[in-house]
N, C-alpha and C positions, 0 to 999 in steps of 0.2 A: 108904659111899654110892656106889651104882652110877650108871651112865649113865641109868637110868630116872628117877632123881630129878632129875638135872641138866637134862633136856630141858624140863620145865615152868618151872624157875627161869630158864633162858636165854630161854625164850619170853616170860616176864613181864618180864624186864629189857629185852629188845629191844622189846617192845610199849610199855612206858613210855618208853623212849628215843626211839622213833619219834614218839610223841605229843608229847613235849617238843621234839623237833627241829622238828616241824611248827609248834608255837606260836612257837618262837624265830624261824624263818624268816619267818613271817607278821609278827611284830613288826619284824624288820629291814626287811622290804619296806615296811611302813607308815612307819617312821622315814625311810627313803630318800625316799619320796614326799613326806613332810612337808617334808624339807629342800629338795627341788626345787620345792615349792609346787604339786604336782600331786595332792595327797591329796583324794579324794572320799569322804566318809563313806558307809557302806553304808546304803541305804534300807531301813528295816524293812518287813516284809510286813504287810498288814492283819491286825488281831487275829483276825478270824474265820477266817483261813486255817488257823491252827494247830488251832483247835477242829474245823474240818471235816476236816482231815487225821487227827487222832487219833480222831475219830468213825468215819471210814471204816476206819481200821486196826483198831480194836477190834471193829467190827461184822464185818469180814471174818474176823478170828481167831475170833470167837464162832461165826459160821456154819460155819467149817471144823471147829471142835471138835464142834459139834452133829452135823454130817453124818458125821464120822468116828466119833463115839460110837454113832450109830444103826447104821451099816453094819458097823463093824469091832469096836470094843471094848465099848462100853456102860458103864453104871455112873457113876462119879464124873466122868468126862470130860464127860458131858452137863451136869452142874451148872456146871462151869467155862465151858463154851461158852455156856450161858444167861446167866451173870453177865457175861461179856465182851460178848456180843451185846447185852444190854439196856443195859450201860454205854455202848457205842458208839452205840446208838439214842438214848440220852439226850443224848449230845453232838450228834448230828445234829438232834434236836428243838430243843436250845438254839441251835444255829447258825441254823436256819430262823426261830425266834422273833426272835432279835436282828437278822437281816437284814430281816425284815418291819418291825420297829420303826425301823430305819435308813431304809428307803424311805418309810415313812409320815411321818416328821418332816422 
């Protein structure tokens, strides 16, 4: 087993270790704030924000794939761009419909 194999293994171990360290330090910080009586729970974002975000992300990726497939590659990449673009558009339409219902009531 050469060094070529050990690089991805070390990267995976360090990646998982950094993620666990981040979770553990956040936990310790929250516990210290609770002990001092200063803990403020995080306020969740409005539910429409996530739908709007993912709608914009998927629409942007879809449009980028469509443009790149027309100008550069062509073929199956156009289908992926259309699928992602239409899925993102559906998220945006859903967001606008729910926002209108919210303002009407």
